[in-house]
C-alpha positions in Angstrom: 29.1 -82.8 -134.8 32.2 -83.9 -133.1 34.4 -86.3 -135.3 36.0 -89.3 -134.0 38.4 -90.8 -136.6 39.0 -94.8 -135.7 42.2 -96.0 -137.0 41.9 -100.3 -136.8 41.9 -102.9 -139.3 38.8 -104.5 -137.8 35.9 -103.4 -139.3 33.2 -104.6 -137.0 34.8 -101.9 -134.0 32.3 -99.0 -136.2 29.2 -101.5 -134.3 30.9 -101.5 -130.9 30.8 -97.4 -131.4 27.4 -97.4 -133.0 25.5 -96.7 -129.2 22.4 -94.4 -129.6 24.0 -92.1 -126.6 26.6 -91.5 -129.3 24.5 -90.9 -132.3 25.5 -86.8 -132.6 29.2 -87.8 -133.3 30.0 -88.7 -136.7 33.0 -91.8 -137.0 35.2 -92.0 -139.9 37.5 -95.6 -140.4 41.0 -96.2 -141.6 43.0 -99.1 -141.5 46.7 -97.6 -140.5 47.9 -94.5 -139.8 49.8 -94.3 -143.1 46.0 -93.9 -144.3 45.6 -90.9 -142.1 47.5 -88.8 -144.0 45.2 -89.6 -147.2 42.0 -89.3 -145.6 42.2 -85.9 -144.3 43.9 -84.9 -148.0 40.6 -86.2 -149.4 38.6 -84.0 -146.9 36.9 -80.9 -148.2 37.7 -77.8 -146.8 34.5 -77.4 -144.5 34.8 -80.9 -143.0 34.7 -80.8 -139.4 38.3 -81.3 -137.7 39.3 -84.5 -135.8 37.9 -84.5 -132.3 39.3 -87.6 -131.5 41.2 -90.5 -132.3 40.6 -94.2 -131.3 43.8 -96.4 -132.3 43.7 -100.1 -132.6 46.3 -102.4 -133.9 46.9 -106.5 -133.6 50.4 -106.9 -131.2 52.4 -104.4 -129.0 54.9 -103.3 -131.1 53.0 -101.8 -133.7 50.6 -100.1 -131.7 53.2 -98.7 -129.5 54.8 -97.3 -132.8 51.6 -95.9 -134.0 51.0 -94.1 -130.7 54.6 -92.3 -131.5 54.3 -91.7 -135.0 50.8 -90.1 -134.8 52.1 -87.4 -131.9 54.7 -86.7 -134.6 52.4 -84.7 -136.9 51.7 -81.8 -135.7 48.0 -81.7 -136.1 47.5 -84.9 -133.7 49.6 -83.1 -130.9 46.3 -81.2 -129.7 43.8 -84.3 -130.3 43.4 -86.5 -127.7 44.3 -90.5 -128.5 43.1 -93.3 -127.0 44.3 -96.4 -127.4 42.7 -99.8 -128.0 44.1 -102.8 -125.8 43.6 -106.9 -125.9 45.8 -106.7 -122.4 45.8 -104.6 -119.5 49.6 -104.9 -119.2 50.0 -102.7 -122.3 48.2 -99.3 -120.8 51.8 -98.3 -119.6 53.7 -98.8 -122.7 50.9 -96.9 -125.1 50.9 -94.2 -122.7 54.4 -94.0 -122.5 54.8 -93.7 -126.3 51.6 -90.7 -126.5 48.2 -92.1 -126.0 46.2 -90.4 -123.3 43.8 -93.0 -122.1 42.9 -96.8 -123.2 40.1 -99.0 -123.6 40.0 -102.9 -123.1 38.9 -105.0 -125.7 35.9 -106.1 -126.4 34.1 -102.9 -126.0 31.7 -102.5 -123.4 28.8 -99.6 -124.2 29.1 -98.3 -121.0 32.7 -97.9 -120.6 32.4 -96.9 -124.3 30.2 -93.9 -123.5 31.8 -92.6 -120.4 35.1 -92.4 -121.9 34.3 -90.8 -125.2 31.8 -87.9 -123.5 34.6 -87.3 -121.4 36.3 -86.0 -124.3 33.7 -85.0 -126.6 32.3 -82.2 -124.7 34.2 -79.6 -126.3 37.8 -79.2 -128.2 40.9 -79.0 -126.9 42.4 -76.0 -127.4 46.2 -75.6 -127.5 48.1 -73.8 -124.8 51.8 -74.0 -125.5 52.6 -73.0 -121.5 50.0 -75.5 -120.4 50.8 -78.5 -122.5 53.3 -79.6 -119.5 50.8 -79.7 -117.1 48.4 -81.5 -119.2 50.9 -84.1 -120.0 51.5 -84.1 -116.1 48.1 -84.6 -115.3 47.6 -87.5 -117.9 50.1 -89.5 -115.7 49.5 -88.3 -112.1 50.0 -85.3 -109.8 51.7 -82.2 -111.5 54.6 -81.3 -109.7 54.4 -77.2 -108.3 57.5 -76.0 -110.4 55.6 -77.0 -113.8 52.3 -75.6 -112.3 54.3 -72.5 -111.4 55.8 -72.2 -115.2 52.6 -72.9 -116.9 50.4 -70.6 -114.8 53.6 -67.7 -115.7 53.0 -68.1 -119.2 49.2 -68.1 -118.9 49.6 -64.8 -117.4 52.1 -63.4 -119.5 49.5 -64.5 -122.4 47.0 -62.8 -120.3 48.7 -59.7 -119.1 47.5 -60.6 -115.7 49.4 -59.6 -112.8 49.4 -62.7 -111.3 47.9 -66.2 -111.2 47.0 -68.7 -108.9 45.4 -72.5 -109.0 43.3 -73.5 -105.7 42.7 -77.3 -105.6 39.9 -78.9 -103.7 40.4 -82.2 -101.8 37.4 -84.2 -102.5 38.2 -86.8 -99.7 38.3 -83.6 -97.1 36.5 -81.3 -98.2 39.0 -78.2 -98.0 41.0 -75.8 -100.9 44.6 -75.2 -100.9 47.0 -73.6 -103.0 48.4 -75.9 -105.5 50.8 -72.7 -107.0 50.8 -69.4 -107.7 52.7 -66.7 -110.0 53.2 -63.7 -108.0 51.1 -62.7 -105.2 48.5 -64.0 -103.8 44.6 -62.6 -103.7 44.4 -63.6 -100.5 46.8 -64.4 -96.8 48.6 -67.7 -97.4 50.1 -70.0 -94.5 52.1 -73.1 -95.5 49.0 -76.1 -95.5 46.0 -73.8 -94.4 42.9 -74.3 -95.5 41.6 -71.6 -97.6 37.6 -72.8 -97.8 36.7 -69.7 -96.0 38.3 -67.5 -98.8 37.0 -69.4 -101.7 33.8 -69.4 -100.5 33.9 -66.1 -99.6 35.9 -65.2 -103.4 33.2 -67.3 -105.2 30.5 -65.6 -103.0 31.3 -62.4 -104.2 28.7 -60.2 -106.6 29.9 -61.5 -109.9 30.3 -58.6 -112.6 27.8 -58.8 -115.5 28.8 -61.4 -118.7 30.1 -64.5 -116.9 29.5 -68.0 -118.3 29.1 -71.0 -116.5 32.8 -71.8 -116.1 33.9 -68.7 -115.3 33.1 -65.6 -113.7 34.3 -61.9 -112.8 34.2 -60.4 -109.5 35.8 -57.5 -107.8 36.9 -57.6 -104.0 38.9 -54.4 -102.5 41.5 -53.8 -101.4 43.0 -57.1 -104.0 41.5 -55.6 -107.5 39.8 -57.8 -110.0 39.7 -61.4 -110.9 38.9 -63.9 -113.7 37.9 -67.0 -111.7 38.1 -70.1 -114.2 35.6 -72.8 -112.5 37.5 -76.2 -113.1 34.8 -78.4 -112.7 33.7 -81.5 -115.0 30.1 -82.5 -115.2 28.8 -81.2 -111.8 31.9 -81.8 -109.8 34.1 -78.8 -108.8 38.0 -80.1 -108.9 39.5 -76.0 -108.6 39.9 -72.7 -109.4 42.4 -70.9 -111.4 42.4 -67.1 -110.7 43.6 -64.4 -112.9 44.5 -61.6 -111.0 44.3 -57.9 -112.4 44.7 -54.4 -110.9 42.2 -53.4 -112.7 39.3 -54.7 -115.0 40.8 -56.1 -117.7 39.7 -55.8 -121.5 39.4 -59.5 -122.3 37.6 -60.3 -125.4 34.9 -62.8 -125.9 37.0 -65.1 -128.0 39.8 -65.1 -124.7 36.9 -65.8 -122.4 36.1 -69.0 -124.4 39.5 -69.8 -124.7 39.9 -69.7 -120.8 36.8 -71.3 -120.6 37.9 -73.9 -122.9 41.0 -74.4 -121.1 39.1 -74.5 -117.4 37.0 -77.0 -118.9 39.9 -79.2 -120.2 41.9 -78.7 -116.8 38.6 -79.9 -114.9 38.4 -82.7 -117.4 42.0 -83.5 -116.9 41.8 -83.4 -113.2 38.5 -85.6 -113.4 40.6 -87.5 -114.8 43.1 -87.8 -112.6 40.8 -88.6 -109.7 39.5 -91.2 -111.6 42.3 -92.8 -112.0 43.5 -92.2 -108.4 40.6 -93.8 -107.4 41.1 -96.7 -109.8 44.0 -97.3 -108.5 43.2 -97.3 -104.9 40.2 -99.7 -105.7 42.1 -101.9 -107.2 44.3 -102.0 -104.3 41.7 -102.9 -102.0 40.2 -105.2 -104.1 44.0 -106.8 -103.7 43.6 -106.4 -100.9 40.4 -107.5 -99.7 41.3 -110.6 -102.1 44.1 -111.4 -100.1 42.4 -111.0 -96.7 39.5 -112.7 -97.9 41.6 -115.8 -99.2 43.8 -115.6 -95.5 40.6 -115.5 -93.7 38.4 -118.4 -95.8 41.9 -121.2 -94.4 40.9 -120.2 -90.9 38.4 -122.2 -89.3 39.5 -120.8 -85.5 37.5 -117.7 -84.1 40.6 -115.9 -82.8 43.2 -116.5 -85.5 39.9 -114.9 -87.8 39.9 -111.9 -85.3 43.4 -111.4 -84.9 44.1 -111.7 -88.6 41.7 -108.9 -89.3 43.3 -106.4 -86.9 46.6 -107.3 -88.4 45.6 -106.5 -91.8 43.5 -103.3 -91.7 45.5 -101.5 -89.2 48.3 -100.7 -91.3 46.3 -100.4 -93.9 44.5 -97.1 -92.7 47.5 -96.1 -90.8 45.9 -96.3 -87.4 47.4 -97.3 -84.5 45.2 -99.4 -82.6 41.8 -101.4 -83.4 39.4 -103.6 -81.5 37.0 -105.9 -82.5 33.6 -106.0 -80.1 30.8 -109.1 -80.6 27.3 -108.5 -79.3 26.3 -111.2 -76.7 23.8 -113.7 -76.9 21.2 -111.4 -75.3 22.5 -108.5 -77.4 22.9 -106.3 -74.6 26.4 -105.9 -74.3 29.7 -105.5 -76.4 32.4 -108.3 -75.7 35.7 -107.2 -76.6 36.8 -110.2 -78.7 40.0 -109.0 -79.7 42.0 -106.2 -80.1 45.6 -104.8 -80.8 46.0 -101.8 -78.7 48.9 -99.7 -77.6 49.4 -99.3 -74.0 47.7 -96.7 -72.1 45.9 -95.9 -74.9 42.3 -97.1 -74.0 40.9 -97.8 -71.2 40.9 -102.1 -71.4 36.9 -102.5 -71.0 35.8 -106.2 -71.3 32.4 -105.5 -71.8 30.2 -102.2 -72.5 26.5 -101.5 -73.4 25.7 -102.1 -76.8 23.5 -98.9 -76.8 26.0 -96.2 -75.6 29.0 -94.4 -76.7 29.9 -94.3 -80.6 30.4 -98.3 -80.6 27.0 -98.5 -79.0 25.7 -96.2 -82.0 27.0 -98.0 -84.6 26.2 -101.0 -83.4 22.3 -100.3 -83.0 22.1 -98.0 -86.2 24.4 -100.7 -88.4 26.3 -97.6 -90.2 29.8 -97.1 -89.9 31.1 -93.7 -88.5 34.5 -91.8 -89.0 35.3 -89.1 -86.3 38.3 -87.2 -86.3 37.6 -85.9 -83.1 35.2 -87.9 -81.1 34.7 -85.9 -78.0 33.3 -83.1 -80.2 30.4 -85.8 -81.3 27.4 -85.7 -79.5 27.2 -89.6 -79.2 30.8 -89.3 -77.3 29.9 -91.1 -74.1 33.0 -90.4 -71.3 32.0 -93.5 -69.4 32.8 -95.9 -72.4 34.3 -94.0 -75.1 37.0 -91.9 -73.1 40.6 -92.7 -72.9 42.7 -93.4 -69.9 45.0 -90.3 -69.9 42.4 -88.5 -71.6 43.9 -87.4 -74.5 42.3 -87.3 -78.0 41.9 -89.6 -80.8 40.7 -90.2 -84.5 37.9 -93.0 -85.0 37.0 -95.2 -87.8 34.3 -98.1 -86.6 32.1 -100.0 -89.0 29.2 -102.9 -87.9 30.3 -106.2 -88.7 27.1 -107.5 -90.5 25.9 -110.8 -91.8 22.9 -111.5 -93.8 21.5 -107.8 -92.5 22.1 -108.7 -88.6 24.9 -106.7 -86.7 26.8 -109.2 -85.0 29.7 -106.9 -83.7 31.6 -103.7 -84.3 35.0 -103.3 -86.1 36.8 -100.2 -84.7 40.7 -98.6 -85.8 41.8 -95.6 -83.6 44.7 -93.3 -85.0 45.9 -89.9 -84.0 43.9 -86.8 -83.5 42.2 -85.2 -86.1 42.7 -87.8 -88.7 40.5 -87.8 -91.2 39.6 -90.7 -93.3 38.6 -90.8 -96.4 34.8 -92.1 -97.9 37.5 -94.6 -99.4 39.0 -95.6 -96.1 35.0 -96.0 -95.1 34.1 -97.6 -97.9 37.4 -100.2 -97.1 36.2 -100.5 -94.0 33.2 -101.7 -94.5 34.1 -104.2 -96.6 36.6 -105.6 -94.7 34.0 -105.9 -91.5 31.9 -107.4 -94.2 34.1 -110.3 -95.1 34.9 -110.5 -91.1 31.5 -111.2 -90.2 30.9 -113.6 -93.0 34.2 -115.5 -91.7 33.1 -115.2 -88.1 30.0 -116.3 -89.0 31.0 -119.4 -90.7 33.1 -120.1 -87.8 30.4 -120.4 -85.3 28.5 -122.4 -87.4 31.8 -124.5 -88.1 32.0 -124.2 -84.5 28.2 -125.5 -83.8 28.3 -128.0 -86.1 31.6 -129.1 -84.4 29.6 -128.8 -81.2 26.8 -130.5 -81.7 28.7 -133.6 -83.3 30.7 -134.2 -80.4 27.3 -133.6 -78.4 25.6 -135.9 -80.2 28.7 -138.5 -80.3 28.4 -137.8 -76.6 24.9 -138.5 -76.4 25.3 -141.6 -78.4 28.2 -143.0 -76.1 26.2 -142.0 -72.5 23.4 -143.8 -74.1 25.1 -146.9 -74.2 27.2 -147.0 -71.0 24.2 -145.3 -68.7 22.2 -148.3 -70.0 24.8 -151.0 -69.7 23.9 -152.3 -66.5 21.1 -152.5 -64.1 22.6 -151.4 -60.7 21.2 -147.9 -59.4 24.2 -146.5 -57.8 26.4 -147.6 -60.6 23.8 -146.2 -62.7 24.2 -142.7 -61.2 27.7 -142.6 -61.0 28.1 -143.3 -64.5 25.2 -140.5 -65.4 27.0 -137.8 -63.6 30.0 -138.8 -65.2 28.8 -138.1 -68.8 26.7 -134.7 -67.7 30.3 -133.5 -65.8 32.1 -134.7 -69.5 28.4 -132.9 -71.8 28.4 -129.5 -70.1 31.8 -128.6 -68.4 30.4 -127.4 -64.8 31.2 -127.2 -61.4 28.7 -129.7 -59.9 25.8 -132.0 -60.7 22.8 -132.8 -58.5 20.7 -135.5 -58.8 17.2 -136.0 -56.9 15.1 -138.7 -56.7 11.2 -138.3 -55.5 10.9 -141.1 -52.9 8.4 -144.1 -53.0 6.0 -141.9 -51.3 5.6 -138.8 -53.7 6.4 -136.2 -51.8 9.9 -135.6 -51.1 12.8 -135.5 -52.8 16.3 -137.1 -51.7 19.8 -135.8 -52.7 20.5 -139.3 -54.6 24.1 -138.7 -56.4 26.1 -135.8 -56.9 29.3 -135.0 -58.4 32.0 -132.0 -57.6 30.8 -131.7 -54.4 30.9 -134.6 -51.0 27.4 -135.7 -49.8 27.7 -136.0 -46.1 27.1 -139.2 -44.3 24.4 -138.1 -42.2 21.7 -136.4 -42.4 20.5 -137.4 -45.3 19.6 -134.4 -47.7 15.7 -134.0 -48.6 13.5 -131.2 -50.1 9.6 -131.5 -50.0 8.6 -131.2 -53.5 7.6 -126.9 -54.2 10.7 -126.4 -52.0 14.0 -124.9 -53.2 15.0 -125.1 -57.1 15.2 -129.0 -57.5 11.4 -128.7 -55.7 10.2 -126.6 -57.9 11.2 -128.2 -60.9 9.8 -131.8 -59.7 6.3 -129.6 -58.8 6.0 -127.5 -62.2 7.3 -130.1 -64.0 9.5 -127.6 -66.2 12.7 -126.9 -67.1 14.1 -123.6 -66.1 17.6 -121.7 -66.3 18.7 -119.3 -63.4 21.9 -117.6 -64.4 21.3 -114.5 -61.1 20.5 -116.6 -58.4 20.5 -114.1 -55.7 17.6 -112.4 -57.6 15.6 -115.3 -58.0 14.2 -117.1 -54.9 13.4 -120.6 -55.8 17.6 -121.7 -54.9 17.5 -122.8 -51.4 20.4 -121.6 -50.0 20.8 -124.0 -46.9 21.6 -127.1 -49.3 24.5 -125.2 -51.1 25.6 -123.9 -47.6 25.5 -127.7 -46.3 27.5 -129.0 -49.7 29.6 -126.0 -49.3 28.8 -125.2 -53.2 28.8 -121.4 -54.3 26.2 -120.4 -56.7 27.0 -118.7 -59.9 24.0 -119.6 -62.1 21.9 -123.1 -62.4 20.3 -125.2 -64.4 17.4 -127.8 -63.6 15.0 -130.6 -65.7 12.4 -132.9 -64.4 13.5 -136.9 -65.3 10.3 -138.1 -66.6 9.9 -141.7 -66.8 6.6 -143.5 -68.3 4.8 -139.8 -68.1 5.8 -139.2 -64.3 8.1 -137.4 -63.0 11.0 -139.0 -60.6 13.8 -136.8 -60.3 15.5 -133.9 -61.0 19.3 -133.1 -62.4 20.7 -129.5 -61.6 23.8 -128.6 -63.0 25.6 -126.1 -60.8 28.1 -123.5 -62.2 29.1 -123.5 -65.8 32.8 -123.3 -66.1 32.5 -120.7 -69.2 29.6 -118.1 -69.4 26.3 -118.8 -68.4 23.7 -121.3 -69.5 21.6 -121.0 -72.4 18.4 -122.3 -74.5 21.1 -124.8 -76.6 22.8 -125.9 -72.9 18.7 -126.6 -72.6 17.8 -128.1 -75.0 20.9 -130.4 -74.9 20.2 -131.7 -71.3 16.3 -131.9 -72.0 17.9 -134.3 -75.1 20.2 -135.9 -72.5 17.5 -136.2 -69.6 15.5 -139.2 -71.9 18.0 -141.0 -72.0 18.6 -140.8 -68.5 15.5 -140.9 -66.8 15.2 -143.9 -69.0 18.8 -145.7 -67.1 17.1 -144.6 -63.6 13.2 -145.6 -64.3 14.9 -148.9 -65.4 17.4 -149.0 -62.7 15.0 -148.6 -60.1 12.5 -150.7 -61.4 15.1 -153.4 -61.5 16.1 -152.9 -58.0 12.5 -152.7 -56.7 11.9 -156.5 -58.8 14.9 -157.9 -57.6 13.6 -156.7 -54.0 10.2 -158.1 -54.6 11.8 -161.2 -55.4 14.0 -161.7 -52.7 10.8 -161.2 -50.2 9.2 -164.0 -52.6 12.0 -165.9 -51.8 12.1 -165.7 -48.5 8.0 -165.9 -48.0 8.5 -169.0 -50.1 11.0 -170.4 -48.0 9.3 -169.8 -44.9 6.2 -170.9 -46.1 8.3 -174.5 -47.0 9.6 -174.1 -43.7 6.1 -173.6 -42.4 4.7 -177.0 -44.7 7.7 -179.3 -43.0 7.1 -178.2 -39.9 3.6 -179.0 -40.1 4.2 -182.2 -41.7 6.7 -183.2 -38.6 3.6 -182.6 -36.0 1.4 -184.9 -37.9 4.5 -187.6 -37.8 5.3 -186.7 -34.2 2.8 -189.2 -33.0 3.0 -192.1 -35.4 7.0 -191.9 -35.3 7.5 -191.6 -31.3 5.5 -195.1 -31.7 8.0 -196.3 -33.9 11.0 -195.2 -32.0 9.4 -196.4 -29.0 9.4 -200.3 -29.9 13.0 -200.0 -30.7 14.2 -198.5 -27.9 12.2 -200.9 -25.5 14.1 -203.7 -27.5 17.0 -202.3 -27.0 16.3 -201.9 -23.0 15.1 -205.2 -22.8 18.1 -206.8 -24.8 20.3 -204.6 -21.9 19.2 -206.2 -19.2 19.5 -209.7 -20.6 22.7 -209.0 -21.5 23.6 -207.8 -18.2 22.5 -211.4 -16.7 24.3 -213.5 -19.3 27.8 -211.5 -18.6 29.3 -214.8 -18.0 27.9 -216.0 -21.4 29.9 -214.3 -24.0 27.7 -216.0 -27.0 24.2 -214.7 -25.2 26.3 -211.4 -24.6 27.2 -211.2 -28.0 23.4 -212.0 -29.4 21.9 -209.6 -27.2 24.4 -206.4 -28.2 24.1 -207.5 -31.6 20.2 -207.0 -31.0 20.5 -203.3 -29.6 22.7 -202.7 -32.3 20.0 -203.7 -35.4 17.0 -201.5 -33.2 19.7 -198.3 -32.7 20.2 -198.5 -36.3 16.5 -198.3 -37.2 16.3 -195.7 -34.7 19.1 -193.7 -36.5 17.4 -194.3 -40.0 13.8 -192.9 -38.8 15.0 -189.4 -37.7 17.7 -189.2 -40.6 14.0 -189.7 -42.6 13.0 -186.9 -40.5 15.4 -184.8 -40.5 15.5 -184.2 -44.1 12.2 -183.0 -43.3 12.6 -180.1 -41.1 16.7 -179.2 -42.0 17.2 -179.8 -45.8 21.2 -179.0 -46.7 21.0 -175.2 -47.0 22.8 -175.0 -50.5 21.2 -178.5 -51.6 21.0 -177.8 -55.6 19.4 -179.8 -58.3 21.1 -183.5 -58.6 19.9 -186.6 -60.7 17.7 -188.4 -58.3 16.0 -191.8 -58.2 12.0 -191.3 -57.7 11.6 -195.1 -56.6 13.8 -194.8 -54.0 12.9 -191.2 -53.2 9.1 -192.4 -52.7 10.2 -195.3 -50.7 11.3 -193.1 -47.8 7.9 -191.2 -47.8 6.3 -194.3 -47.6 8.6 -195.5 -44.4 8.0 -191.7 -43.2 3.9 -192.2 -43.5 3.4 -195.9 -43.1 2.3 -195.3 -39.1 -0.1 -192.5 -40.3 -1.3 -194.6 -43.1 -2.2 -197.2 -40.7 -3.5 -194.9 -38.3 -6.0 -193.7 -40.8 -6.8 -197.5 -42.4 -5.3 -196.4 -45.5 -4.5 -199.8 -47.4 -1.7 -198.6 -49.7 -0.8 -200.5 -52.6 2.2 -199.6 -54.9 3.4 -200.7 -58.5 6.7 -198.9 -58.9 8.4 -199.5 -62.7 11.8 -200.6 -61.9 14.6 -199.1 -63.9 13.0 -195.8 -64.1 14.8 -193.0 -65.5 16.5 -190.6 -62.6 15.1 -187.1 -62.8 17.2 -183.9 -62.2 15.6 -181.9 -59.3 16.5 -180.9 -55.6 15.7 -183.7 -53.1 14.2 -182.2 -50.1 11.4 -180.2 -52.4 10.5 -183.6 -54.2 10.6 -185.3 -51.0 8.1 -182.6 -49.5 5.6 -182.9 -52.5 5.6 -186.6 -52.0 5.3 -186.6 -48.8 2.7 -184.1 -48.7 0.4 -185.5 -51.0 0.5 -188.5 -49.2 -0.2 -187.4 -45.9 -3.2 -185.4 -47.6 -4.8 -188.0 -49.1 -4.4 -190.6 -46.3 -6.1 -187.8 -44.3 -9.2 -187.3 -46.9 -9.4 -191.3 -47.3 -9.2 -191.4 -43.0 -12.3 -188.9 -43.0 -14.4 -191.0 -45.6 -13.8 -194.3 -43.1 -10.5 -195.5 -44.6 -10.0 -197.1 -48.3 -7.4 -197.7 -50.5 -4.7 -195.5 -52.2 -3.2 -197.1 -55.1 0.8 -195.4 -56.0 1.8 -195.8 -59.4 5.3 -194.8 -61.0 6.0 -195.6 -65.0 8.5 -194.0 -67.6 6.5 -192.3 -70.7 8.7 -190.7 -73.6 10.6 -188.3 -72.1 8.6 -187.8 -68.9 8.5 -189.9 -65.5 5.0 -190.4 -64.7 3.9 -190.7 -60.3 0.5 -191.6 -59.8 -1.8 -191.2 -56.6 -5.7 -192.3 -56.9 -8.6 -193.9 -54.9 -12.3 -194.2 -55.3 -14.6 -191.4 -56.5 -16.6 -191.5 -53.7 -13.8 -191.7 -51.1 -12.5 -188.2 -52.5 -14.7 -185.8 -54.4 -12.2 -184.2 -57.5 -13.7 -180.6 -56.8 -11.9 -180.1 -53.6 -8.5 -181.0 -55.3 -9.1 -178.6 -58.6 -10.0 -175.7 -56.3 -6.4 -176.4 -54.6 -4.6 -176.8 -58.0 -6.4 -174.4 -60.0 -5.1 -171.6 -57.9 -8.9 -170.9 -56.5 -9.1 -171.0 -52.8 -12.6 -172.0 -52.0 -12.0 -174.5 -49.6 -13.0 -174.0 -46.2 -10.1 -173.6 -43.5 -8.9 -177.0 -42.3 -10.7 -179.3 -45.1 -6.8 -180.0 -47.1 -3.3 -178.7 -46.6 -1.8 -175.5 -48.2 0.6 -178.1 -48.9 -0.9 -178.8 -52.0 -0.9 -175.5 -53.4 2.5 -175.5 -52.6 3.2 -179.0 -54.3 1.9 -177.4 -57.4 4.3 -174.5 -57.5 7.3 -176.6 -56.9 6.2 -179.2 -59.3 6.5 -175.9 -62.0 10.0 -174.8 -61.2 11.0 -178.4 -62.5 9.4 -178.1 -65.2 6.9 -180.7 -64.4 2.6 -180.9 -64.2 0.0 -182.3 -61.8 -2.9 -183.3 -63.7 -6.1 -184.0 -61.8 -8.9 -186.4 -63.7 -11.9 -188.5 -62.9 -11.2 -192.1 -64.7 -13.4 -195.4 -63.9 -14.8 -193.6 -60.8 -11.3 -192.8 -59.5 -9.8 -189.9 -58.3 -6.5 -189.6 -60.0 -3.6 -187.5 -59.4 -0.6 -187.8 -61.8 2.8 -186.1 -61.8 4.7 -185.8 -64.9 8.5 -184.6 -64.0 11.0 -184.4 -67.4 13.9 -187.2 -67.2 15.7 -185.2 -70.6 18.0 -182.1 -70.3 
């Protein structure tokens, strides 16, 4: 069983080495280097030799000194020495001091198993001639001169005519001549790969007696070859060939010794490969860490892409590089960034995602190295051929994030440049970092865009709802649509009241013609189709879609590249369509449609409310016009009724004026009589003027008359004067009881004048129909109200006729009562007053109450 000597004051380390996989070894431990000699002296003669030394000390200087001291002992020079370090920075010093390898503390079982198995596979023989080779293999690459010197001594020791070493390049899978002594078994050309020759040599029929690490072959005309396989585990690293003109007489001991040599050289070559790989991986890891930190500080998508190419191209000794990203539909690869030498590639901005070398990478999600892409069956000249037709090398890796390919990272070099598996792993790692950074940048971009859209929607909702004027609302909507979507034009269609036609009501980015108005029947054109179906739609290829209305586009001088349209729904009804034309950047997407649908909820509400307000204002203006017309009709009706009576009142003073003027002419010589007659004419003319003024207040009120403080008693006095003759004609005896010092009421004079006159005339008509009677008119002050009361006997005027009028139940036959009574009710209500009807003490009482407090 192999013996491992542990030199360490820490006896707990032996527990770390007691692994099940290492149960076939013996472990001995001493505290210091000084105790080693004592331990060896105490061992019996048949004790197993030491196969491996593990050395550990508490600080650097003693450990370095211990390595040097051990190597001074002749017995320890050929035994592998592994130093146990606390810090990785110590490794260079101990290796220079004579250590063959090192392990970091605390010991990891997997690392201990791997390292010890390498050194304990077989004892390391002493070959003085190859010691420099072994020493240089421990530290890196062996020079050709050292190899040649070692091979010369080896050939002399085993009486070979020549000795040669062929090393296998694992990365490029080719075998080259490393060094030799005397003639080679093959014709040698500098830099030529000897794969075919080596394969032919190994495949020769071996002579009997070969072993696992060597074989003898006879190859004419070069003679006999004793071939040592430089391998470790199952990996072949090279061949050491001893050539003889005739079959050599090598003892079994010689063969076993050479086999041990080949095994240990294979182990050393494997260690060299591990060290090189470790150095490469360390470099790659450091670069990846630096790149990850640098990329993580970038939030801009273009900056991430450019930075990735700037870092990866020199690292892989490439001439140029490109990053392609899959489009939204994943049918195309779009060039997102490139660092390309002039005239090296055809500058395509997009390429099909299923064609060519990069298309294969995107579809299969696998890296692709190609020393001569033109010979690859996946090569597509339409997208992969250089502009000048020259050859190149390619290494491409997919940009993958969460198992989804989002693009391709590709670097290009000189033709026949072979990329190693480490290069492929490195590019895949960089592509993974870049893909994560791209995904994060896109996510941050979407979050930023969503935040801006939310802020824009919030501001839009406040501004478009700031007013109810339809035209202003439409202009604010179009302004916000341009701001939110970045488009060339927006068209806002509203459905007319008929419900069958769309009218282009507002637009941005184009000028609407004054005439003719642009209208579309429902179902015609894209807007008509959306209005009829109630469905939103995206058209990114209007030439192939039958729905766009090209006549409208030509009328507006608007070229169509792409369109998006959605219906405006207000209380479950389609009231119009908003159509966006020609997005500034790219095509319309489902995200744009979602944003438009959200915005349209606010837009439709604002447009619907504005239209409803416009309709309401129009109805109110029409109602006001009809109300004014009704008032004027009532005034004219009253004037007509008063004309007969007033003509009599006007006729009497006019006749008096005429008689006085005749007498005045006769008394021209008598100044006193003349003055008396003229004074009579003046008085009678004033009487006529007052009558006409009262009449004009009925049919010609002041146009801008506004509420003012009124004396209701004075107003009632004017009404009584106007209706005096009519009351007399209807045989109505009017009894007035007007309270003195009545509080003033705020109201419109001509309206209240009309109410009182209308009531008085209608009551006189009713009493006149009954044959005449008494009518009482009373005014009094109540708390916060002024009360005007009209009353007559119940037998004269049944209350049922009046209730039908004041309750807005027009059940009377035409002509029974004037419509002015119903109008009076509305006027009093507008003055915040009340009209009440009641039966009281066999009388019909009509009471008007008006507030006098503001």
